[in-house]
N, C-alpha and C positions, 0 to 999 in steps of 0.2 A: 503494500500500499503506500503510495506516495507520502502521507502525511503521518507515517509511523502508528496509525491506528491499529485496531483490533483486526485479526484475520478471522476467516470463516469457522477455523477450528477454535478460535476463543484465546490463541495464543497472539502475543503482540509482535508486531514487527518493527524494529528499531532501525535507524538509518546507520549506515556506515560512515564512520567518522575518519578521516585522513588527518595524519600530521607527519611532521618531519621528524625522525628519530633523533636528531641533533638537538630538538628542542626539550627533550625529556632525559637524554643519556649522553654520555661521553663516549668517543670511539677511542680504541687503543687496545693494548695488551697489558694485563696484569701480569707484571714480572717482579713481583714480591718474592722473597726468600730465595730459593735456589736458582731462578732466573734473573735476578736482580744485577748480576755481574756480567751478563751476556751482552755482546755487541751486535746489532743487527748486521747481517750479512746481505740484506736487500730489503725491499718492502715487504711487510707483514700484510697477509689478509685482513680485510676489515672485521674488527671484534667489537662488541659493544660490552662496556663496563657496568657493573651493577652489584648490588647486595644479593647474594646468591643463599638460597635456603635449600638443603638436600634432604629429599625423603626415601626411604626404602620402598621400592615398588609392592612388594608382597605385603607389608604393613598398612601402606596405603589402600591397596584393594581390600584388605580385611576390615579396615575401619568403614570404608564405604559400603561394603556389603552388610554390615551391622547397621547402617542407616536405610538400607534398600535402594541405594543408587550405585552407579558406575563411579570409578576412581576419578574421573575427569570431571564430572559434575560436583563430586564432593569436594576436589581440589579448588575448583572455581569457587564454590560457595564460601570456602574459608579464605580465600583471595579476597572477594568482595567484603566479607566481614572485616578482614585485616585493613583494607583500604578505607572503609568507612570510620572504624577507630583511629586510624592515622591521622585523618583529617589534614592532610598536608596542603600547605598553601602554595605549592609548587606542583606543575604536572608531574605525573607518574606514568611510567610505563611498566606493567607486569606480564611477564610472559613465563611460559613453561619451556624446558628442554627435556628432552627423553634421551635416556642412555640406559644400557644393559644393567637393570637391577637399582637404577636410581632415576627419580624425576628430581629436576632442579626448578625452583622458582626463583626468578630474578626481579627484583624491585629496582627500578633505573629512575632516578630522578636527580635534578641539579641541587636538591635541598643538601645543606651541610650535616645536617644531624642524622644520626642512624634511625631507621624507621622502627622505633621502639614498641609501638602500640601495634604495628603490623606484625612484628616479631613475635610479640606475646600471643597474638591469636593464631598464627598459623604453625607455630612451634609447639602448641599445647596438642600434640598427638604422639602415639607411640611410633608414628611412621617418621617422625623427625630425627635427622641424624646430626647435622651440622651446619654452620653458617659461616659466611665470610665473603669478601670483597673477591669477584671473579669475572670472568668475562665469557661471551659467547658468539658465534657467528650469526648475524641477523636471520639467515636463511633457514636456521635450525628452532627458532621461536615459533611458538604457538599459544 
């Protein structure tokens, strides 16, 4: 529907929103720790920096099943609640990247503070493993 109204099945159609990734995230590589002393041998592929939250896929699936929904919907609900509680004054971009055994949630924003409220909400699960600053290729996000 052009106006973003209700569809015939009762669900709501929302408009697609476009934005420049540079408005909400930094590009570059996270070369902290082991990689900090490395020199670039040439151009590196574009990567996006953000706060990363890792989840065990098996545990994530179990938690979602207990609520009677799929892991993807369960994860999205946690993200939406976390964003609501964060109440950031800056734009934020949140995405998931999938890896064997691990789902990572990235919180990208130009805000200087750690997303404390977001962290409190999404880490309150047995599936939560770890968090820290990391990067991802934009094409892997969804």
